[in-house]
N, C-alpha and C positions, 0 to 999 in steps of 0.2 A: 504494500500499500504504499503510497506516495502523499506527500504535501506539498503544497506552494507556499511559500515565503517571500517577503517583500523587504527589501531594505530600508533603513531610515537614515536621518539627517547624517552628514559625514561622507556619503559615498559619493557624491556631484563631483565631477570631472567637466571642463570646457570641451563641448564637441560628442559628450555621451550621447547613443542614440544616432550619430548621424547618417551612419549606413543605413539604417532601418528609415530613416528620413528621406535618404536619398532614391530607397530601392522601393518604397511602397506607398500606395497613394492613400492608404487608410492612415499611415500614421501621418502623413502630411495634413490628412483631413483633421486629426486630432490636435495637431499641433496649432493648425486655424481656429479649431473650437476654443482652444486654451487661450490661445490670445485673446479672441472677442469675449470671451468669459469674466476676464481678467482686466481687459481695458489696459493691456501692456504688451509689447512684443517679447513674451517668454522665451518664444522660439530662437530669437536674437541674442538672448542673454545665455541661452544653452549651448548654441552652436558657435557663437563668436566670443561671448564673456562680455566685459572682463570680468575677471575670478573674483573680484571683490563683490561684484553686483550679484552674481551666481550665490554667492557665501552669505549672502543676507538671507536671514533666515524665512522672512516674508516669501522670497521668491525660491529659495532652496526646497522648500517644503512642497509646493505644487511641482516644481520640476523635476524633483525624483520621483513624484507620483507618475507625471506625464510620461515619463521613459518607461517606468515599470509596468505600466497600462498598456502602453505603446506595443512592448514586447509581449505582455501576455494574449494582446488580440492577433499580433502577428502569428504568435504559436498556433492558435486557435483556427484562424479564419484563413492565413496563406499555407499552414502545414497540416492542417486537420486534427491537431491534438486534441482529444476529448480531456481537456482540463477540470472538467464538472464532475468528474471521477475522483479527483483529489477527495483524499479521508478529511484534509482539514485545509482550511487558508489561513495563514499567519502573517503579521507582518511586525517589525520592531519600533516602536513609538510611530512616527509619521507614516511607518508600513502598514499599521493596522489598517490605515484609510485605504492604501491602495489595495490589501486584501479584502476590503469589505465592499469597496466598487466591483473587483473582479469577482467578488462571489455574489454580485448582482443585489446587494441591498441599497444601492444608494446610485444615481445616475452619474456619468462621467463631469459633466457639468456643475453638479451640485458639489461633488466631492473636489473639484479644483479650487470652487471659490472658497469652500469651507476651509481648505489647507492655506489659502492666502490669508483668511481671517486669523486662522490658527497659528502662523506663523508670526503675523504683525503682533497678535495680543501676547503670544509667549516673548518675543523679543522686547516689548516695551511692558512686560508686568513688573520689571525692576529696572532703573535707572542703569545706564551704560558703565560697567566697570565697577560696580556695586556685588555684582553674584558673578559664580563661576561653579567649575566642576573639577573633580580631581579623579583621575583612575587609579583604583588600589590593586595592585598584581600579587597572586603568589599566596592569598589569604582567603579564609572562608569566610560565608556572610554571618554566620553564628559569632565570630571574633568580633567582626564590624560591629555588629548589632550590639555586643555586650561594651565592646569600645566607648560607643556612641554614648549608650546608656552610662556606662560608669563617669562621663564627663559632661552631661546634659546641662550641669551647672558653670561649666567652662566655656562651653560653646555649642551651638546648634546646626547640625548639619543631618541631613537625610540620605538613604541610600536611594539613588534614583534609579540605577540600574544594574539589576544581578544578571549578568551576561552570561557569563561560562564558569567552568571550575576554575577559580584563579583570577577571574576578572572582574572588578565590582566599580560602578562608578557612583561617587557622591555629590550632592549637590548643597550649596549654601551661600552665605553672604562671603567675600573673600575676605573680609577679617575675621570671621570663623575656620575657614578654611586654613589660614597660615597657623592659627591654633591647633588644628587638627593636624597638620603636616607635622607639627614638632612632636606630638604624641605617637604619630605613625613612625617616625625617626625615629624616637628612643625605644620601640618597638622591634626594630630592624624590619619594619612591614614597608616593601617598596612602593612608591606613590609618583605618579605624575598629572601634572596641572596641565588640564586639556584647554586646547586653542578657543575657546567657545566664548560667545558674549552673554550669555544669561545663565542662569541656573535653573535648568529642566528638571521637570518632574519632582517637584518640590513644594512646601507650603507657601514660598514666595510667588509661584504662581498662581495665586489665590485671584488676583484680577483677571486673569487669563479664564479661568474655570468659569466665571461668571459672564463673560463674553460668549465662549463658547456654549455654555447651558442655553442662551437665549439664541444664538445661530443654529444649535442642534434642534431645539424645540420647533423650530419653523419648518424643518425640511421634511419631506415625504418620504420616509424610510419605507422600503419595500419588503414583503416577506421573500423568503430564498429558503430552498432546502439543502442550501448549501453550509456547513459546519464552521465558523470562527472561533479561533483561540484569542480569548482576551488577554492583553497585556496585563491587568489589574488582578485578574484571578487566576490566570494561567490554567483556563479550562474551558469549555467549548460555549459558544453561545449560538444559540439558534431563534432567538426571540428579538424582534425588533426594537421592544421598547428596552430588554434589558440590555441590547447594544447602545441605545441613546445613552443611557445613566452610565454605563462603564465608559463610553467615548467621553464623557463629561469628567469622571471620575479620574480617567488615565491623565489628566493634564498634572495632578499635583501627586500623582501615586508613582509606586516603584513599577518599570518595567520589568516584570517577572520571566525576563526571557528565557533564562536555564531551565527555570520551571515547567515554562512551556513546552521546550524541547521534549523533556523526561515525558509529560504528559502523553506527548503526540508519541514516544516512542513506545512507552508501557501501553499504547492503546491501538499497537498494530503497525504505526508507520516507521518503515526501513530505507525509505527513499524522499530525501528531500529536494526539492527545486527550487533554487534562489533566481528569481526574476527581476531583473534591474540592475542599476549601474554597482560596479563594486564585487566585492567577494566577501565581506565583512562577517555576514551571517553563517557563509560555508565554512569561514573559519572558526568560528565559535563553536559551532555544532561539531566539529572534529574533536574540539578541546572536552566537549560533553560526552560524547559516544563516536569511538574511532571504528566502529562498526558498521555504521549505515552507511548507504551510498548518498553522494552528495553531487547534483549538478549544478553549475552556476550559469545562468544565460544572460549575455549581454551582447551577445553579437549571432550574425547569421549561423556561423560555422558551429555555434555552440548548440542551436538548437537542431542541425543536421546531424549533430553526434547524440542528441536526445534519443533515449531509448524508455519507453514505459513500461 
């Protein structure tokens, strides 16, 4: 059994999806729809840059979704893969939106507009330079949870991503993260400050949660037989009302990627297909379970090599 997985922020590169754009009318149509829906030339930003503009969260989130969804549609319509046979659809943070659109819970136009709103709201939830994120390597979630609890009177930080065995990401104010770094160093726990402009998936995103609550409640989500895995619960969702609430909760809550992958494997998945730019999720899954099959799909040759 296979699952389709979709990458999150950080996988973007200038020129991503260019071969699909040049070779397929349906992809050019999706790029055109994206530009019209957003009222900006997202196509130009993706294909030509500059990188600084692509890396703005308000652009990054719809851009990665556009590439992931374009590849998904090429696989279905040009190569005739029956992707609705997937056991689960899942994505990392913004990738969950790629998953829910691919799984037919929300239209393409609504999804890309929602991601522009999400990117803007998350970017502006905290003044630039005030918050950040820190990757902790080679430690266990339980150890980091205890460390945060033991130091809650000294600083406040939250686990933002539980990515894989030995890779955890924390969010908080930069002043608190500096105190956290000292504690981690005293315990010989390796950490790296990430080059991000905001502290995603923590309580500092509260204003973004309220914006997304209003936007999500306005939209017409559809019923679908496809099963999604929620970042918040690491379990399947097949109810559109639950999906709405979990997307709202996702803004401030931990992305439980490691647990999500383990849940899928425990429920019979032995093949993961990562659709979209980069290979980040494939790398994380290899660290979680070396025995599963993984395909990364971000070029035509990748599709041609795929066997279901």
